[in-house]
C-alpha positions in Angstrom: 95.4 28.9 -56.0 96.5 31.4 -53.3 95.0 34.3 -55.6 91.4 32.1 -55.5 91.6 31.5 -51.9 92.4 35.1 -51.2 89.6 36.6 -53.9 87.2 34.1 -52.6 87.9 34.5 -48.9 88.8 30.7 -48.4 89.0 29.2 -45.1 91.3 26.3 -43.8 89.2 23.3 -42.8 89.2 24.4 -39.2 87.7 27.4 -40.3 90.6 30.2 -40.6 90.6 32.8 -43.4 93.6 31.7 -45.7 96.0 34.6 -46.0 99.6 35.3 -46.4 100.1 34.8 -42.7 97.9 31.4 -42.6 100.0 28.7 -40.7 100.1 25.5 -42.5 102.0 22.1 -41.7 105.2 22.0 -44.1 106.4 18.7 -43.5 107.2 16.7 -46.7 105.1 14.1 -47.9 102.6 14.5 -45.1 99.2 13.1 -46.5 96.6 15.8 -47.4 93.6 16.0 -45.5 90.0 15.8 -46.7 91.0 14.8 -50.3 88.9 11.8 -52.1 92.4 11.0 -53.6 95.3 9.9 -51.5 98.3 12.2 -51.9 101.2 12.9 -50.1 103.5 15.4 -52.0 107.3 15.8 -51.3 108.5 19.4 -50.9 110.7 21.0 -53.9 113.7 20.3 -51.6 112.6 17.3 -49.9 113.1 19.0 -46.4 110.2 19.1 -43.9 109.3 22.7 -42.5 106.9 21.9 -39.6 104.6 24.7 -39.2 105.2 27.8 -41.8 103.1 30.4 -43.1 101.9 30.5 -46.2 104.1 33.4 -47.4 107.4 31.3 -46.6 105.9 28.5 -47.9 105.6 30.5 -51.3 109.0 31.6 -50.9 110.4 28.1 -50.3 108.3 26.1 -52.8 106.8 24.2 -50.0 104.3 21.9 -52.0 102.4 20.3 -49.0 101.1 23.6 -48.1 99.7 24.3 -51.6 98.5 20.7 -52.1 96.5 21.2 -48.8 95.4 24.5 -49.6 93.9 23.3 -52.9 91.8 20.9 -50.9 91.0 23.7 -48.5 89.9 25.8 -51.2 87.9 23.6 -53.4 86.3 20.9 -50.4 83.5 23.3 -49.7 82.1 25.9 -51.7 81.6 29.4 -49.9 78.4 31.2 -50.6 79.8 34.9 -52.0 78.7 37.8 -50.4 76.3 40.1 -52.3 77.8 42.8 -54.2 76.7 46.6 -53.8 73.9 47.7 -56.2 76.7 49.7 -57.8 78.7 47.0 -58.5 76.4 46.0 -61.1 75.6 49.4 -62.9 77.5 49.4 -66.5 79.8 51.8 -66.8 79.7 54.2 -70.0 82.7 55.8 -72.0 82.6 59.7 -71.4 83.1 60.1 -75.2 80.0 58.0 -75.9 77.4 59.7 -77.9 73.8 60.2 -76.2 71.4 57.5 -77.1 69.0 58.8 -79.9 65.3 59.3 -78.7 62.7 57.1 -80.6 60.3 59.5 -83.0 
């Protein structure tokens, strides 16, 4: 989920860009905000961490953070930024034979 959040430049529901330093509420059994399905996951060790960065949450398996992140990332699709024209060019192998001209 974190890889998707980083790749797609996802934001929290308050509009903050999700990254390793983003702070979430790491309270165990905290209800996930914004989900159509009520969900309040317990953290791996059952401990409540309070405000915690994504990096620390990953290191400690703080499930409440990633359950919220799932909703944040999937709640609202973000329009993708247009890619530069060079991103659409096809690459050819240097050893590829030149194409034959039509007679």
